[in-house]
C-alpha positions in Angstrom: -0.3 0.1 0.1 1.4 3.4 -0.9 1.6 5.8 2.3 -1.7 8.5 0.9 -3.3 4.2 1.2 -2.9 4.8 4.8 -1.6 7.8 6.1 -4.4 10.1 7.0 -4.0 14.3 7.1 -5.3 16.2 9.7 -8.3 17.2 6.9 -9.4 13.8 6.0 -9.5 12.5 10.1 -11.8 15.3 10.7 -14.0 14.2 7.4 -13.6 10.3 8.8 -14.5 11.5 12.3 -17.6 12.9 11.2 -19.2 11.0 9.0 -18.3 7.5 11.0 -19.7 9.9 13.9 -22.8 10.7 12.0 -23.2 6.6 10.9 -22.7 5.0 14.5 -25.8 7.2 15.5 -28.0 6.4 12.9 -27.1 2.6 13.4 -27.4 3.3 17.0 -31.2 5.4 16.7 -32.3 2.6 14.3 -31.5 -0.4 17.0 -33.2 1.9 19.5 -36.1 2.5 17.5 -36.6 -1.3 16.7 -36.0 -2.3 20.5 -38.6 0.0 21.5 -41.3 -1.7 18.8 -39.8 -5.0 19.9 -40.7 -4.0 23.7 -43.5 -2.3 23.6 -45.4 -5.8 21.8 -43.8 -7.8 24.0 -46.3 -10.5 25.9 -44.3 -13.2 27.1 -41.2 -14.1 28.9 -39.8 -15.9 25.6 -40.6 -12.2 23.6 -38.8 -10.6 26.3 -35.9 -12.8 25.9 -35.6 -13.0 22.6 -35.1 -9.2 21.9 -32.3 -9.9 24.7 -30.4 -11.6 22.4 -30.9 -10.1 19.5 -29.9 -6.6 21.2 -26.8 -8.6 22.6 -26.1 -9.8 18.5 -26.6 -6.2 17.3 -24.4 -4.5 20.0 -21.9 -7.1 18.9 -22.1 -6.6 15.5 -22.3 -2.7 16.0 -18.8 -3.2 17.8 -17.5 -5.1 15.2 -18.2 -3.1 12.3 -17.6 0.5 13.8 -14.3 0.1 13.7 -11.7 3.7 14.5 -8.5 2.2 13.4 -7.2 4.1 10.5 -5.6 1.1 9.1 -9.7 -0.1 8.8 -11.7 3.0 8.1 -11.8 2.3 4.3 -13.2 -1.3 4.9 -15.6 0.5 7.3 -16.8 2.9 4.6 -17.3 0.5 2.3 -19.5 -1.4 4.8 -21.8 1.8 6.2 -22.3 2.9 2.6 -23.3 -0.9 2.1 -25.4 -0.6 4.8 -26.9 3.0 4.4 -25.5 3.8 7.4 -23.1 6.5 5.4 -23.5 8.3 2.2 -20.1 8.3 -0.2 -21.1 12.5 -0.6 -20.4 12.7 3.2 -16.3 11.2 2.4 -15.8 13.8 -0.4 -12.6 15.5 0.7 -10.5 12.4 1.5 -7.7 11.2 -1.5 -8.7 9.5 -4.3 -6.8 6.1 -3.4 -8.6 6.4 -0.1 -12.2 6.6 -2.4 -11.3 3.9 -4.8 -9.6 2.0 -2.4 -13.5 2.3 -0.5 -15.6 1.9 -4.1 -13.7 -1.1 -4.5 -14.1 -2.6 -1.1 -18.1 -1.7 -1.8 -17.9 -3.0 -5.3 -17.1 -6.2 -3.3 -20.0 -6.4 -1.0 -22.5 -5.7 -3.9 -21.3 -8.8 -5.8 -21.3 -10.7 -2.4 -24.6 -10.0 -1.4 -26.0 -10.1 -4.9 -24.7 -13.4 -5.1 -26.2 -14.8 -1.7 -29.6 -12.9 -3.7 
């Protein structure tokens, strides 16, 4: 990898942090809304425990997906775009090699999920 792929300028760090935080807020808001809707509909202990299990799974998934290490951010942003938590426009200002890496990984995710359908 070239240094432009792995080194983040101060401006890029600000862009990345802003996009990352907005995506995390969106993911957490979706999880809260889902939890509230499901909790309001609970009528049995089994349904209650199922929500707890799902919350645990969602927390692990969010913790895995939201990895703010600069060495991982191109992959993280590709996945966040793919899942709809951030738009590509939020990453405007990143160096071209980083955006190209994100697009490459995003293409992989789309092909992978297209094959699974």
